[in-house]
Each structure stands twice: as structure tokens, then as C-alpha cells.
C-alpha positions in Angstrom: -6.5 14.9 6.3 -8.6 16.6 3.7 -12.3 17.2 3.5 -13.0 18.5 0.0 -16.7 18.4 -0.7 -16.7 16.1 -3.7 -19.2 13.3 -3.4 -17.5 9.9 -4.2 -19.2 7.9 -7.0 -21.3 5.0 -5.8 -18.8 2.3 -6.6 -16.1 4.1 -4.6 -18.5 4.5 -1.7 -18.9 0.7 -1.7 -15.1 0.3 -1.7 -14.8 2.7 1.2 -17.2 0.5 3.2 -14.9 -2.4 2.6 -11.6 -0.8 3.3 -12.3 1.7 6.1 -13.8 -0.8 8.5 -17.2 -1.8 9.8 -17.8 1.7 11.3 -18.2 3.0 7.7 -20.7 0.5 6.5 -23.7 2.7 7.4 -22.1 5.6 5.6 -22.2 3.9 2.2 -24.2 6.1 -0.2 -24.2 9.0 2.3 -20.6 10.3 2.0 -20.3 13.8 0.6 -16.5 13.9 0.6 -13.6 11.5 0.3 -12.3 10.4 3.7 -8.6 11.1 3.1 -6.4 10.4 6.1 -3.1 12.0 6.9 -0.3 9.5 6.0 2.1 9.2 9.0 5.2 10.0 6.9 7.3 13.2 6.7 6.5 15.7 4.0 9.0 15.8 1.1 10.0 18.5 -1.4 11.8 16.3 -4.0 8.9 14.5 -5.6 10.0 11.3 -4.0 8.4 8.1 -5.5 6.2 6.3 -3.1 4.8 2.8 -3.7 1.4 2.0 -2.1 0.9 -1.8 -2.0 -2.8 -2.5 -2.3 -4.4 0.8 -3.3 -8.0 0.0 -2.4 -9.7 3.1 -3.7 -6.7 5.4 -3.6 -7.0 7.1 -0.2 -3.3 6.7 0.8 -2.1 7.7 -2.7 -3.9 11.0 -2.3 -2.6 11.3 1.3 0.9 10.7 0.0 0.5 13.3 -2.9 -0.7 15.8 -0.3 2.7 15.5 1.4 4.7 15.9 -1.8 5.2 12.3 -2.9 4.6 11.0 -6.4 2.3 8.1 -5.6 2.5 4.8 -7.5 0.0 2.1 -6.5 -0.3 -1.6 -7.2 -3.3 -3.8 -6.6 -4.3 -7.2 -7.8 -7.7 -5.8 -8.8 -8.1 -3.7 -11.9 -11.1 -1.9 -10.5 -9.1 -0.7 -7.5 -6.4 0.7 -9.8 -9.1 2.4 -11.9 -10.8 3.8 -8.8 -7.5 5.2 -7.4 -6.8 7.1 -10.6 -10.4 8.5 -10.5 -10.0 9.7 -6.9 -6.6 11.2 -7.6 -8.0 13.2 -10.6 -11.1 14.3 -8.6 -8.9 15.7 -5.9 -6.4 17.4 -8.2 -3.5 15.0 -8.0 -1.6 12.7 -10.3 -0.2 9.2 -9.8 0.3 5.9 -11.4 -1.3 2.5 -10.9 -0.3 -1.0 -12.1 -2.2 -4.3 -11.6 0.3 -6.6 -9.9 0.8 -9.3 -7.2 2.5 -8.1 -4.0 4.8 -11.1 -4.1 6.0 -10.3 -7.6 6.2 -6.5 -7.7 6.9 -5.6 -11.3 9.4 -2.7 -10.7 13.1 -2.6 -11.3 15.6 -2.5 -8.4 16.3 0.6 -6.4 13.3 2.6 -7.7 11.4 3.9 -4.7 12.2 6.3 -1.9 9.3 5.1 0.2 7.1 2.0 0.4 3.8 2.1 2.2 1.0 -0.4 2.8 -2.0 -0.3 5.1 -4.3 -3.2 6.0 -3.3 -5.2 2.9 -0.3 -7.5 3.5 -2.1 -9.0 6.5 -4.7 -10.5 4.2 -2.3 -12.7 2.4 -0.6 -16.0 3.4 2.6 -15.7 5.4 4.6 -17.1 2.6 3.4 -14.4 0.3 3.8 -11.8 2.9 7.5 -12.8 3.4 8.0 -12.7 -0.3 6.5 -9.2 -0.4 9.0 -8.0 2.2 11.8 -9.3 0.1 10.4 -7.5 -2.9 10.1 -4.3 -0.9 13.8 -4.5 0.0 14.7 -5.0 -3.7 12.7 -2.1 -5.1 13.7 0.4 -2.4 16.6 2.8 -3.1 19.5 2.4 -0.6 19.0 4.4 2.7 15.3 4.5 2.1 12.6 2.8 4.1 9.2 1.2 4.2 6.3 1.6 6.7 3.7 -1.2 6.8 0.7 -1.8 9.0 0.1 -5.2 10.6 -2.4 -6.5 13.2 -1.0 -8.1 16.4 -2.2 -11.5 17.7 -1.7 -10.3 21.3 -3.6 -7.1 20.8 -6.2 -6.2 23.4 -9.1 -6.5 20.9 -7.6 -9.0 18.5 -7.3 -11.7 21.2 -11.1 -11.7 21.3 -11.5 -11.8 17.5 -9.1 -14.8 17.2 -10.8 -16.7 20.1 -14.2 -16.3 18.3 -13.0 -17.6 14.9 -14.9 -20.6 13.8 -12.2 -21.9 11.5 -9.0 -22.0 13.6 -6.9 -23.1 10.5 -8.1 -20.3 8.3 -4.8 -18.5 8.3 -3.0 -21.6 6.9 -5.1 -21.6 3.8 -2.8 -20.2 1.1 -5.8 -19.0 -1.0 -7.7 -17.4 1.8 -7.7 -13.6 2.2 -8.6 -13.6 5.8 -6.7 -11.4 8.3 -3.5 -12.9 9.6 -2.5 -11.8 13.1 1.2 -11.5 13.8 3.5 -11.7 16.8 6.0 -8.8 17.1 8.9 -11.2 17.3 7.9 -12.8 14.0 7.8 -9.4 12.3 11.1 -8.4 13.9 12.8 -11.6 12.8 11.6 -11.0 9.2 12.8 -7.4 9.1 16.2 -8.1 10.7 16.8 -11.0 8.3 15.9 -9.0 5.2 16.8 -5.4 6.1 19.1 -5.8 9.1 16.9 -3.5 11.3 13.4 -3.1 12.7 11.3 -0.6 14.5 7.6 -0.3 15.3 5.0 2.1 16.7 1.4 1.6 17.7 -1.4 2.4 15.3 -4.7 1.8 17.0 -6.8 -0.1 19.6 -10.3 -1.7 19.4 -9.8 -2.7 15.8 -7.2 -2.7 13.1 -8.2 0.3 10.9 -9.2 3.1 13.2 -7.9 6.5 12.1 -8.1 10.1 13.6 -10.4 11.3 10.7 -13.0 8.7 11.7 -14.0 11.2 14.5 -15.3 13.5 11.7 -17.0 10.8 9.6 -18.5 8.0 11.7 -21.8 7.9 13.5 -22.0 9.1 17.1 -22.1 5.6 18.6 -18.7 4.8 17.1 -17.0 8.0 18.2 -16.3 6.8 21.8 -14.4 3.8 20.4 -12.3 6.0 18.1 -11.7 8.6 20.8 -10.5 5.9 23.3 -8.2 4.5 20.7 -6.7 7.9 20.0 -6.3 8.5 23.8 -4.5 5.2 24.2 -2.2 6.0 21.3 -1.2 9.2 23.0 -0.8 7.5 26.3 1.4 4.8 24.9 4.0 7.5 24.0 4.4 8.0 27.8 3.6 4.5 29.0 5.5 2.6 26.4 4.4 -0.9 27.5 0.9 0.0 26.2 2.1 -0.2 22.6 2.8 -4.0 23.0 -1.0 -4.6 23.4 -1.9 -2.4 20.4 -4.3 -4.2 18.0 -2.5 -2.6 15.1 1.1 -1.4 14.6 3.3 0.2 12.0 6.5 -1.6 11.4 9.4 0.2 9.8 12.6 -1.0 8.1 15.4 0.7 6.2 17.4 -0.6 3.3 21.1 -0.3 4.1 23.5 1.5 1.8 25.6 -0.7 -0.5 27.9 -0.5 -3.5 24.9 -0.3 -5.7 23.8 3.0 -4.3 24.3 4.7 -7.7 23.0 1.8 -9.7 21.7 2.3 -13.2 18.1 1.9 -12.1 18.4 4.6 -9.4 19.8 6.9 -12.1 17.0 5.9 -14.4 14.5 6.8 -11.8 16.0 10.3 -11.4 15.9 10.9 -15.1 12.4 9.5 -15.3 11.2 12.0 -12.7 12.9 14.9 -14.5 11.2 14.0 -17.8 7.8 12.7 -16.8 6.9 15.2 -14.1 7.3 18.1 -16.5 4.9 16.7 -19.1 1.2 15.9 -19.2 0.4 13.0 -17.0 -0.1 9.6 -18.6 -0.4 6.4 -16.6 1.7 4.5 -19.2 4.6 6.8 -18.5 5.4 4.4 -15.7 6.5 1.6 -18.1 10.2 2.5 -18.2 10.4 1.7 -14.4 8.7 -1.7 -14.8 10.0 -5.2 -15.3 8.4 -8.5 -16.3 7.1 -10.2 -13.1 8.0 -13.6 -14.6 11.3 -13.2 -16.5 12.6 -10.0 -14.8 13.4 -8.4 -18.2 12.6 -4.8 -19.2 9.3 -3.9 -20.6 8.2 -1.6 -23.5 4.8 -0.3 -24.5 3.5 -1.5 -27.9 1.0 1.3 -28.8 -0.1 -0.5 -32.0 -1.5 -3.4 -30.1 -1.9 -1.7 -26.7 0.2 -4.2 -24.8 3.3 -4.3 -22.7 6.1 -6.4 -24.2 9.1 -8.2 -22.5 11.1 -8.4 -25.7 14.0 -10.4 -24.2 11.7 -13.2 -22.9 9.1 -13.1 -25.6 6.2 -12.4 -23.3 3.5 -9.7 -23.3 0.8 -8.4 -21.0 -2.5 -6.6 -21.6 -3.2 -2.9 -21.0 -6.7 -2.2 -19.8 -8.0 1.3 -19.5 -4.5 2.6 -19.8 -3.3 0.4 -16.9 -0.7 -2.3 -17.3 -1.9 -5.7 -16.0 1.3 -7.4 -15.0 0.0 -10.6 -13.4 1.6 -14.0 -14.2 -1.9 -15.3 -15.0 -2.2 -12.6 -17.7 1.0 -13.3 -19.6 1.0 -14.3 -23.2 3.7 -15.6 -25.6 4.6 -13.5 -28.6 
């Protein structure tokens, strides 16, 4: 966690109110520092590439940078990618963002040493979520893992939320961004099918986004809820059945080693890090690791017309505020 006294700009404070939970709504406009959590991942020394799926305003990218990762973020919203780069700069870190769809992640195979997502995949339809897991497996380097947060339908608090829903079929609407609640067996089945392994740990109770740093930020009337959630987290490590009624859990899965462990893309990633991290940061330096989300072909940056070109397929995508916008809906034909 970090508490640097840098007041977030108004538009980021609005985003914080949307991403951090209802207990932050009355803090909008009153925050005097960025609420940066500690990411529950081990610190690294090798500048490992981490992908954050759904950057929001960049809190987890900063958290990853604080532990030695090179954070790369994707989000379907340009303003989120822009905000993340602003927050990273404000707090003295560098990273990269790309506008992209989580079910068509525009990176080549075997690029990332870690994939992370918090309170994002749960907002998309199950079919898209399953496609996202397949994409995560593809872009991970062999022997590397992902850690993803999901809400459980049998969670202590979530049962009440589900029971009070007015639209019982909301989760089945492909275009809805409502929260989907999962059964652990469903998540385990997905991970075992795609990765061949599965593990989980509890995240919180009495909600799906409560974090330890909330004790520092939220108003006094929310602190007992946060404290109780943290106490139950600690107790679940001793009384393990408690984690099965968590409202939110982290699931983990590891990509198994294969004959492609030394693939060309993995080697490209290594060389990219050697070259890029020794030079001045530029968000478009990420382009060599990208691929066309439609054709799968490699991409190059056309500086003359400020666009990203898939030369093999004859498609191109816009660049807005130095950020590649790699959505199928944005593609154009050369």
C-alpha cells in the first residue's frame, strides 16, 4: 500500500468511486492521495511483465510496479487507459496501456509472466469470461500463472444480494455488465480444462471489493465492516471451511511447460525488455508485442498517419493519445 499525498484529479476521483465500492462514494472529491492497495503477488527483481485486465484508473498497475513488475493494462474504455497512464506518471512509475476487449486480448503468445484481474471479468457474460481465460492461457509464458478475483454465489453476503435482484435473468443478458456470481466448481472446471490445475484463496466478506487499505480511507461507519472482513480472512487460514463462504475469492492457475517454452515470442519478449526498459518510456513501444485481434497477424506503427497496421491482413487501427485502440469495432481496411 502507498499513501503519497498527491490529490487525484476530479475525473480519477469519480472513477475511484466506481471501482473501489460503495464505501468510497462519499469520498469523491475529498481524496488527498491515491488509494493504492498492495497487490497479493510476490515481489520480483526481473522486471516481469504483468498484464492487468480492466485497468479502471490504474491502481493495480501502480501496485504491481511497486513490487517490481512492468505493468501493462488493457481496458475497453480509452478514458481508463488514459487515467492509468496519468496515475502511473503521478506516482513515479511507468507502464503501458492498450484499449482492448478481454475476450480478444491483442498480444502475441507467451508474452506475460503474470496476469492479474480484479473485479472486472465478473462483469462480463460467462461466454466472454470463458474466452478470456483461454486468452490468458495463450498469452502467459509456460510455467507462469494468473490470479483473478471472482465473487461467489454462495458467499455469505452475496446470497442476500442475489435474492434481492429484481431481474433474475440479468446474468444471461450477453450485453449486460452486471455482476455475475460464480460457483467454485464452475471456476475449478474451467481452470482444469484450460490450465490443468486450479487453486483458490479467500479475498473478502460483506462485499466483493473490500481491501485492507480501506481501513485508512473510509468513513468511521464503514470501518467495522472492513475490520470484520479482515478478521474473517485471517480466521479462514485456521478454520479453512470459512473460505467456502467468502463473498469474493482469488482463483489461481498456472500454464504448464510445453515444447514451446523457448518460442520465438518468449524470446522476443526478453529482447523487448532489454531494449525498451533502458530507453525513455513511450506507450507505443508496446507495439512489437501486439497482434491484430481479428486476423492474429503482427502489427506495426505507422507514424506518418498515427495508426497501427496489420500489414498481412490489410487492416489498421487508430491510435488515440498515444494509446493503440485494438477493438474489432475500430478496425479499418487499408
